[in-house]
C-alpha positions in Angstrom: -21.9 9.7 5.3 -20.4 13.3 6.3 -16.8 13.6 4.3 -15.5 15.1 7.9 -16.7 11.7 9.6 -14.9 9.9 7.0 -11.4 11.6 7.3 -12.1 11.0 11.1 -12.8 7.6 11.2 -9.9 6.9 8.5 -7.1 8.5 10.2 -8.0 6.8 13.7 -8.4 3.5 11.8 -4.8 4.4 10.1 -3.6 5.3 13.4 -4.4 1.7 15.3 -2.8 -0.3 12.5 0.8 2.0 12.6 0.4 1.3 16.6 -0.4 -2.7 15.7 2.4 -2.7 12.9 4.6 -1.3 15.0 4.2 -3.7 17.3 4.5 -6.6 14.9 8.3 -5.0 13.6 9.1 -4.4 17.0 8.3 -8.0 18.2 10.1 -9.4 15.3 13.3 -7.7 15.7 13.9 -8.3 19.4 12.9 -12.4 19.1 14.0 -13.0 15.9 16.8 -10.5 14.8 17.4 -9.0 12.0 18.1 -11.5 10.2 14.5 -13.0 11.0 13.2 -9.5 10.5 14.6 -9.8 7.3 13.5 -13.7 6.3 9.6 -11.8 7.3 10.6 -9.0 4.3 10.8 -11.6 1.7 8.1 -14.2 2.6 5.2 -11.0 3.3 7.1 -9.8 -0.3 5.1 -12.8 -1.5 2.3 -13.0 -0.7 1.9 -9.1 -1.5 3.1 -10.1 -4.7 0.1 -12.3 -5.2 -2.5 -10.5 -3.7 -1.0 -7.2 -6.6 -1.6 -9.8 -9.5 -5.0 -10.9 -8.0 -5.8 -7.3 -8.1 -6.5 -6.8 -12.2 -9.2 -9.1 -12.2 -10.1 -9.0 -8.2 -9.6 -5.1 -7.3 -11.2 -2.0 -7.3 -12.7 -1.5 -10.6 -15.9 -4.2 -8.9 -16.9 -0.8 -7.0 -17.6 1.2 -10.9 -18.6 -2.2 -12.0 -20.5 -2.1 -9.6 -23.1 -0.1 -11.6 -23.2 -1.8 -14.7 -23.3 -5.6 -13.6 -24.4 -7.8 -11.5 -22.2 -8.0 -7.9 -22.2 -11.7 -7.7 -21.0 -11.7 -11.7 -17.7 -9.6 -10.7 -17.2 -11.9 -7.7 -17.5 -15.0 -9.5 -14.9 -13.4 -11.8 -12.7 -12.2 -9.0 -12.3 -15.3 -7.0 -11.8 -17.1 -10.6 -9.0 -15.5 -10.7 -7.3 -14.9 -7.3 -7.2 -18.7 -7.2 -4.6 -18.5 -10.9 -2.8 -15.7 -9.8 -2.1 -17.6 -6.1 -1.2 -20.9 -7.8 0.9 -19.2 -10.7 3.1 -16.8 -8.8 3.6 -19.8 -6.5 5.4 -21.5 -8.8 6.7 -18.3 -10.1 8.4 -18.3 -7.2 9.2 -21.9 -6.5 11.2 -21.2 -9.8 13.1 -18.1 -9.0 13.9 -19.8 -5.5 15.2 -17.1 -2.0 11.4 -17.3 -0.9 11.0 -19.1 2.2 8.2 -21.6 2.6 6.7 -20.7 -0.8 3.8 -23.2 -0.2 2.8 -21.5 2.9 3.4 -18.1 0.9 0.4 -19.6 -1.2 -2.2 -20.0 0.5 -0.9 -16.6 2.7 -1.3 -14.4 -0.8 -4.8 -15.8 -1.6 -6.2 -15.3 1.8 -4.5 -11.4 1.9 -6.2 -11.1 -2.2 -9.4 -12.2 -0.3 -9.3 -9.7 2.5 -8.6 -7.4 -0.7 -11.2 -8.0 -2.8 -13.9 -8.5 -0.4 -13.0 -4.6 0.7 -13.5 -3.8 -2.4 -17.0 -4.6 -2.4 -17.9 -3.4 1.0 -16.8 -0.1 -0.9 -18.8 -0.4 -3.6 -21.6 -1.1 -1.3 -21.3 1.5 0.6 -19.7 0.0 3.7 -17.1 2.1 4.0 -16.7 1.9 8.0 -16.3 -2.2 7.1 -13.8 -1.7 4.7 -11.6 0.5 7.0 -12.2 -2.0 10.0 -10.6 -4.6 7.7 -7.2 -3.3 8.1 -7.6 -3.1 11.9 -8.7 -6.1 12.4 -5.6 -7.8 10.6 -2.9 -5.9 12.2 -4.1 -6.6 15.8 -4.6 -10.1 15.0 -1.4 -10.3 13.7 0.0 -8.6 16.9 -1.9 -10.6 19.4 -1.0 -14.4 17.7 2.6 -13.2 17.6 2.8 -12.3 21.2 1.1 -15.4 21.3 3.3 -17.7 19.8 6.6 -15.9 21.3 5.2 -16.4 24.6 4.5 -20.3 23.7 8.5 -20.8 23.0 7.6 -20.7 18.8 10.6 -18.1 18.1 11.2 -18.9 15.0 10.2 -17.3 11.1 7.7 -20.3 11.4 6.0 -18.8 14.4 5.9 -15.6 12.7 3.8 -17.4 9.4 1.5 -19.3 11.8 0.5 -16.2 13.7 -0.1 -14.5 10.2 -1.7 -17.4 8.7 -4.6 -17.2 11.7 -5.0 -13.6 11.1 -5.2 -13.6 7.8 -7.6 -16.3 7.9 -9.8 -14.6 10.5 -9.6 -11.4 8.7 -10.8 -13.7 5.5 -13.9 -15.3 6.6 -15.1 -12.0 8.3 -14.5 -10.1 5.5 -16.4 -13.1 3.5 -19.3 -13.0 6.3 -20.3 -9.3 5.4 -20.3 -9.5 1.3 -22.4 -12.8 1.8 -25.4 -10.8 1.5 -24.2 -7.6 -0.9 -24.2 -10.1 -3.4 -27.6 -10.8 -4.7 -29.3 -13.7 -6.1 -27.8 -16.5 -8.3 -27.2 -15.5 -11.8 -25.7 -16.4 -15.6 -21.7 -16.5 -15.1 -21.1 -13.6 -18.4 -18.1 -14.0 -19.8 -18.0 -10.3 -21.0 -16.9 -9.5 -16.8 -13.3 -10.4 -17.8 -12.9 -8.0 -20.3 -14.8 -5.4 -18.3 -12.6 -5.9 -15.5 -9.6 -6.1 -17.0 -9.9 -3.5 -19.2 -10.1 -0.7 -16.3 -7.9 -3.0 -14.2 -5.1 -3.4 -15.7 -4.0 0.4 -15.7 -4.4 1.1 -12.5 -3.6 -2.7 -11.0 0.0 -2.2 -13.3 1.1 0.8 -11.6 0.0 -0.7 -8.0 2.6 -3.8 -9.0 5.0 -1.4 -10.0 5.0 0.8 -6.7 4.7 -3.1 -4.6 8.1 -3.9 -7.2 10.1 -0.6 -6.2 9.4 -0.7 -2.7 9.8 -4.5 -1.8 13.0 -5.2 -4.2 15.4 -4.6 -2.2 14.3 -7.3 0.3 14.9 -9.8 -1.7 18.1 -7.7 -3.2 19.8 -7.1 0.2 18.2 -11.0 1.2 21.0 -12.0 -1.6 24.2 -10.0 -0.8 26.5 -12.8 0.9 26.1 -14.4 4.4 25.4 -11.0 6.2 22.9 -10.7 3.6 19.4 -11.4 5.4 20.4 -9.4 8.8 20.5 -6.6 6.0 17.7 -7.0 4.8 16.1 -7.3 7.6 18.0 -3.5 9.0 16.2 -1.8 5.6 13.2 -3.5 6.2 12.6 -1.9 10.0 13.7 1.1 8.6 11.6 1.2 5.9 8.6 0.2 8.0 9.4 3.6 9.9 9.2 5.3 7.0 5.6 4.2 5.6 4.8 4.6 10.0 5.7 8.2 8.2 3.0 8.2 5.4 0.1 6.8 8.0 -1.8 10.6 7.2 -0.9 10.2 3.4 -2.7 6.9 3.5 -6.0 7.9 5.0 -6.5 10.8 3.2 -5.9 9.6 -0.4 -9.3 7.6 -0.4 -11.1 10.5 0.1 -9.2 12.6 -1.5 -9.0 9.8 -4.5 -13.3 10.1 -4.0 -13.4 14.3 -3.6 -11.5 14.4 -6.7 -13.7 11.4 -9.1 -17.2 13.8 -7.5 -16.0 17.3 -9.0 -15.9 18.5 -12.1 -14.7 22.2 -10.4 -11.2 21.8 -12.0 -9.9 24.3 -9.4 -11.9 22.6 -6.4 -10.3 19.6 -7.4 -6.9 21.5 -7.2 -7.0 23.5 -3.8 -8.0 20.1 -2.3 -4.9 18.4 -3.8 -2.6 21.3 -2.0 -4.6 21.2 0.8 -4.2 17.6 1.3 0.0 17.4 0.2 0.8 20.5 2.4 -0.9 19.0 5.4 0.5 15.4 5.1 3.9 16.4 3.6 4.7 18.6 7.1 2.6 15.8 9.0 5.9 13.5 7.4 8.3 16.0 7.9 7.2 16.5 11.6 8.0 13.0 12.1 10.7 12.1 10.7 12.4 15.5 12.3 11.3 13.7 15.6 12.8 10.1 14.2 16.3 11.8 13.6 16.0 13.2 17.3 16.2 10.1 18.8 19.9 9.2 19.3 20.8 5.7 17.7 21.0 3.6 21.1 17.7 4.6 21.8 16.7 2.7 18.6 19.1 -0.4 19.3 17.5 -1.0 22.4 14.4 -1.2 21.0 14.7 -3.6 18.7 17.9 -5.0 19.9 19.9 -3.6 16.3 22.0 -1.5 15.1 22.2 1.2 12.3 18.8 2.1 12.2 18.8 5.6 12.5 21.7 6.3 9.4 19.4 4.1 7.9 15.7 6.5 8.8 18.3 9.3 7.6 19.1 8.2 4.4 15.0 7.7 4.1 14.5 11.4 4.3 13.4 12.7 1.1 11.8 9.3 0.7 10.0 10.3 3.5 9.1 13.2 1.8 7.8 12.3 -1.9 5.8 9.1 -0.7 3.6 11.2 1.1 2.9 13.6 -1.6 3.6 11.1 -4.5 0.4 8.8 -2.4 -1.5 12.2 -3.3 -0.6 13.2 -6.8 -1.7 9.3 -8.1 -4.8 9.9 -6.2 -6.0 12.6 -8.2 -5.2 11.9 -11.1 -7.0 8.5 -10.7 -9.4 10.1 -10.1 -9.7 12.3 -13.5 -9.4 8.7 -14.8 -5.7 8.9 -15.8 -4.5 5.9 -13.7 -1.1 5.3 -16.6 0.5 8.5 -15.2 0.7 6.2 -11.9 2.3 3.0 -13.7 4.5 5.1 -16.0 6.0 6.4 -12.7 5.4 3.6 -10.6 8.1 1.8 -13.5 10.5 4.9 -13.2 10.4 4.5 -9.5 11.6 0.5 -10.0 14.1 1.7 -13.0 15.5 4.1 -10.2 15.4 1.1 -7.8 17.5 -1.4 -9.7 20.3 1.4 -11.6 21.2 2.8 -8.0 20.8 -0.6 -6.5 23.5 -1.6 -8.7 25.5 0.8 -7.7 24.7 1.2 -4.3 23.7 -2.2 -2.4 26.8 -4.4 -2.8 29.5 -1.3 -0.7 26.3 0.7 1.5 23.9 -2.2 2.4 20.7 -0.9 4.3 22.1 2.6 4.0 22.9 2.5 -0.2 19.1 0.6 0.3 17.5 3.7 1.2 19.4 6.6 -0.8 18.0 4.5 -3.9 14.8 4.5 -2.2 15.3 8.0 -2.1 16.3 8.7 -5.7 12.9 6.2 -6.6 10.8 8.8 -4.4 12.2 11.9 -6.4 11.2 10.0 -9.0 7.8 9.4 -8.6 6.5 12.5 -7.5 8.2 14.6 -10.0 6.5 12.9 -12.8 3.3 12.5 -11.1 3.4 16.6 -11.1 4.5 16.8 -14.1 1.2 14.7 -14.9 -1.0 16.7 -13.3 0.6 19.7 -15.1 -0.2 18.2 -18.2 -3.8 16.3 -17.2 -4.9 19.7 -15.4 -3.1 22.5 -17.7 -1.8 23.8 -14.0 0.4 26.5 -14.2 3.1 26.9 -11.5 2.0 29.5 -9.8 -1.1 27.2 -9.0 0.9 24.4 -7.1 1.4 27.9 -4.4 -1.2 26.9 -1.6 -3.8 29.7 -0.5 -5.8 29.8 2.1 -8.5 29.4 1.0 -7.3 25.3 0.0 -8.5 25.0 3.6 -12.3 25.3 3.3 -11.7 22.4 0.4 -9.4 20.5 3.5 -12.7 20.9 6.0 -15.8 20.8 3.7 -18.3 18.7 4.9 -19.6 16.9 1.4 -20.3 13.3 0.1 -17.6 11.4 -1.2 -19.5 8.6 -4.0 -17.9 9.2 -6.4 -19.7 10.0 -9.8 -19.2 8.2 -13.0 -16.6 9.5 -15.1 -15.5 9.4 -18.8 -11.8 8.7 -18.7 -11.4 10.0 -22.2 -12.0 13.5 -20.7 -9.1 14.2 -18.7 -10.9 17.2 -17.5 -13.8 15.7 -17.5 
């Protein structure tokens, strides 16, 4: 598939996910209020934790290992690990407390992990369009089922969870159906596949798990701040989802950049692509944030039924820009086999969130959480830039965009990754 079509398809479906997510957040905030939205955010954190832990084995490493192991062996190992992860994380959430409906979280997390895993198998078999459709299908179904639940009078967290379960079950079934013919014949299970999946998956997924905690930990932290904690968490989550919407272009283009970076040994072309993609996504994110700031607070209050959204979005401004660039830098580093930088910088971001949270969450609430997220984003993007400098020997002058970079952005090439030697950063 031509890369230009991949970019267009990814952007189109990411736009659909953006619309669906906005509809879900709007419905939750209008019907459940800020407190209900806060409970939803905490519930979603729990299921994302299960999915993230599952990804250590049942994750993106199948795309590479499909070249060396029978796909069915990878599939078997992934599903066994998913079941163990769902049970272990659910038990941990129940022990920690503060997570609503933890039994439902376990089931939802297992379904979400299955969608992600089967999506990676689709990528491994070259079904890029099918992979791209999964997130759109899940979001569209959630919005549809949520409207039905609320219309029928099921206006509670349980109503949201029921709609989410239906959307996840439908999407998980669709994903499993799509990969069934690609698994190949039955083969004896080889235990060595576990060590291979773990060896390649631990670095990348450690960074993903730390990034998840960096982004979502404030939801549970705020929810525990007194009687109004859930409402404060809900306010922050609405603004945070708005920030994530501004990252739509970056998230659509990052996998394309990853494949392009992994697929060339030409350092100059790699840097040119990353500069062009980063400049484009940062410009789009800045434009969207400017539009958000141009809207009055009264408009947000009328739309979402919650006051204070605009000032939280204002404090998230640096995080909007940092996140749009950091995602691309991290995929560049992953594309050359240097996953450790993503783990280190995500860990540094988490430390920043915890330290700033201890200082700002209680006195400043959602605005303090937004300021902490901006500090964490700045820490991460600086760390990733340093990693790019170290691994690509990138001089200061090479950070400046060039006219020729846009030719790299428009390049029409295959996106099939090549096999890389992770021990050689410059390969």
